[in-house]
N, C-alpha and C positions, 0 to 999 in steps of 0.2 A: 504494500500500500504506500502511495506517495507521501501521505501525511506523516506516517511513522518515520520514513527515511528523512524527511526534512527536519523533524524534531530531533532525530539522532544526530544529524549533521550540526544542527544548532547547538546541541548539548556539547558535542565535541569541540566546536569552535569556542564556546563559552569557557570550557575547561582550560583552554590555552591562553585566555586573556588574563592580564594582571587584574588584581582585585578592584582597583579604582575604575577600570574600564568595564569590568563585569557589573559594577554598581550602576554605571550609566545604562548598560543594556537592560538591567532590571527596571530602572526608572522608565525606560521607553516601553517595556512590556506593560508596566502599570498604566502608562498613558493610553496604550492601545486598548486595554481592558476597560478603562474609564470611558474612553470614547465610544466603545461598543455599547456600554450600558447607557450612556447619555442619549444615543440615537434611539434606543428602545425606551420610550417614556411610559410604558405600561404601569410602572410603579406609581405614577402620578394619579392614576385612576383607581387605585385601591381605596377602600373605605377609610383607612387611617389617614392617607394623604388628603383625601377630599375633605375630611373633617377638619384637618389642620388648615387647609386652604380657606375653607369657609370662615374659620375663626380669625385668620389673618385679615381677610377682607372686612370682617366686622370691626376688627381693631383699627384698621385704616379709616373706615367710615366714621368711627367714633373718636377719632384723633387720639387713640391710645398707642402712641409711638413717640420715639425721640429722634431728633435730627442731630447730627454731629458735623462740625466743620472739618474735622480731621480725625485720623485714627487715634491720635493721642487722647483726644477728648473721649472717644468711645471706650478706650481701654481704661481711662480713669473712672468712667461711669461703671464699668464692669467690676472694678475693684471695690466699689462701694457696696 
């Protein structure tokens, strides 16, 4: 099977890389996994996410949110 051969070749190539380059490869693999998950947005239509989405919309409509001018202000608020 072609897929198995490709994975074996990739494993062999990964084993030959220095540790820091292997870390970069792993980061790219994580990116590819994330991108695949992001294109499938079926998670958004689950009951849990729809409940959270409705709550967030209600919070926005009722002005139950904070605005921050920069990240430092946001982090300061989170520490309180």
